[in-house]
DOZAKOL-992554 format. One record per residue (C-alpha): residue number from 0; residue in one letter; x, y, z. Coordinates in Angstrom, 2 decimals. Example, Ala and Ser with C-alpha at 12.3 -4.5 7.8 and 13.67 -1.06 7.14 Angstrom:
<dodos>
DODO/num/residuo/c1/c2/c3
DODO/0/A/12.30/-4.50/7.80;
DODO/1/S/13.67/-1.06/7.14;
</dodos>
This chain:
<dodos>
DODO/num/residuo/c1/c2/c3
DODO/0/M/15.58/12.54/16.15;
DODO/1/T/15.73/15.81/18.03;
DODO/2/N/13.69/16.95/21.00;
DODO/3/D/11.75/19.25/18.66;
DODO/4/D/10.97/16.37/16.28;
DODO/5/A/9.77/14.22/19.16;
DODO/6/L/7.63/17.03/20.57;
DODO/7/L/6.03/17.62/17.17;
DODO/8/A/5.23/13.91/16.77;
DODO/9/L/3.93/13.54/20.32;
DODO/10/A/1.78/16.66/19.97;
DODO/11/A/0.32/15.30/16.74;
DODO/12/L/-0.57/12.04/18.47;
DODO/13/A/-1.97/13.80/21.55;
DODO/14/H/-5.49/13.98/20.11;
DODO/15/P/-7.92/11.04/20.10;
DODO/16/T/-8.83/11.37/16.41;
DODO/17/R/-5.22/11.59/15.26;
DODO/18/L/-4.06/8.80/17.54;
DODO/19/D/-6.88/6.53/16.32;
DODO/20/A/-6.14/7.35/12.68;
DODO/21/F/-2.42/6.75/13.09;
DODO/22/R/-2.96/3.44/14.88;
DODO/23/R/-5.41/2.39/12.16;
DODO/24/L/-2.83/3.23/9.49;
DODO/25/V/-0.13/1.28/11.32;
DODO/26/Q/-2.47/-1.73/11.36;
DODO/27/H/-2.93/-1.43/7.59;
DODO/28/E/0.71/-1.17/6.60;
DODO/29/P/2.07/-1.54/4.00;
DODO/30/S/-1.03/-1.06/1.84;
DODO/31/G/-2.45/1.97/3.68;
DODO/32/L/-6.04/3.21/3.61;
DODO/33/S/-7.86/5.70/1.46;
DODO/34/T/-8.73/9.03/2.96;
DODO/35/G/-12.39/8.09/2.55;
DODO/36/Q/-11.94/4.94/4.63;
DODO/37/L/-10.28/6.95/7.39;
DODO/38/V/-12.99/9.62/7.29;
DODO/39/E/-15.68/6.94/7.52;
DODO/40/A/-13.99/5.26/10.47;
DODO/41/S/-13.61/8.59/12.28;
DODO/42/G/-17.22/9.67/11.91;
DODO/43/L/-16.07/13.21/11.13;
DODO/44/T/-16.63/15.34/8.07;
DODO/45/Q/-14.03/15.21/5.30;
DODO/46/S/-12.85/18.77/6.02;
DODO/47/T/-12.50/18.23/9.77;
DODO/48/F/-10.64/14.98/9.29;
DODO/49/S/-8.35/16.53/6.66;
DODO/50/T/-7.23/19.06/9.26;
DODO/51/H/-6.21/16.23/11.58;
DODO/52/L/-4.47/14.41/8.73;
DODO/53/A/-2.49/17.56/7.92;
DODO/54/V/-1.19/17.69/11.50;
DODO/55/L/0.00/14.07/11.25;
DODO/56/A/1.63/14.75/7.88;
DODO/57/K/3.39/17.89/9.17;
DODO/58/A/4.83/15.80/11.99;
DODO/59/G/6.13/13.31/9.42;
DODO/60/L/3.97/10.48/10.75;
DODO/61/V/1.77/10.06/7.68;
DODO/62/S/2.33/10.30/3.95;
DODO/63/S/-0.10/10.19/1.08;
DODO/64/E/0.07/8.95/-2.48;
DODO/65/K/-2.40/9.08/-5.30;
DODO/66/R/-3.67/5.71/-6.54;
DODO/67/G/-6.11/6.09/-9.35;
DODO/68/R/-8.80/8.42/-8.08;
DODO/69/S/-8.03/7.84/-4.41;
DODO/70/M/-5.53/9.33/-2.02;
DODO/71/I/-3.94/6.56/0.00;
DODO/72/Q/-2.64/7.43/3.44;
DODO/73/R/0.22/5.47/4.97;
DODO/74/A/1.86/5.49/8.36;
DODO/75/N/5.53/6.40/8.32;
DODO/76/I/6.90/3.38/10.15;
DODO/77/D/10.43/4.80/10.07;
DODO/78/A/9.20/7.89/11.93;
DODO/79/L/7.38/5.70/14.46;
DODO/80/R/10.52/3.63/14.98;
DODO/81/A/12.63/6.77/15.41;
DODO/82/L/10.19/8.15/17.99;
DODO/83/M/10.11/4.88/19.92;
DODO/84/L/13.90/4.65/19.92;
DODO/85/F/14.21/8.27/20.97;
DODO/86/L/11.89/7.65/23.92;
DODO/87/A/13.57/4.41/24.94;
DODO/88/K/17.25/5.12/24.22;
DODO/89/D/18.03/5.98/27.82;
DODO/90/C/15.82/3.22/29.18;
DODO/91/C/17.12/1.02/31.93;
DODO/92/Q/20.41/2.88/32.33;
DODO/93/G/22.27/0.63/29.90;
DODO/94/R/20.84/-2.57/31.41;
DODO/95/P/18.66/-4.04/28.63;
DODO/96/E/17.45/-6.91/30.83;
DODO/97/L/15.41/-4.35/32.77;
DODO/98/C/13.48/-3.54/29.57;
DODO/99/E/12.72/-7.16/28.71;
DODO/100/P/9.24/-7.09/30.32;
DODO/101/L/8.41/-4.09/28.14;
DODO/102/L/9.66/-5.82/25.01;
DODO/103/A/7.72/-8.98/25.90;
DODO/104/D/4.50/-6.93/25.85;
DODO/105/L/4.99/-5.97/22.21;
DODO/106/T/2.86/-8.13/19.95;
DODO/107/C/4.02/-6.58/16.72;
DODO/108/C/7.16/-5.29/15.12;
</dodos>
């Protein structure tokens, strides 16, 4: 991941609606959620939410697939992993034991 890729992803997540939607999608992996479910959870109109979804997709954080009559949105876990590794790769100056408290706080993955 490059600095530009990380900045694009972080900018996409730097909005409450997009961050909430992305976190919701991560929670529903691997099945994903329909766009309608995400719109309902957000409380926004379909068109407003679609704009936010487009920002997440452009950053490579979300993908969509058609299932029947629904569009299913899914979090790109590989992109999330790449972003997390990019942010943490220089952590603790090569001393992983210093990062152990951080890793202990993770309840997923």
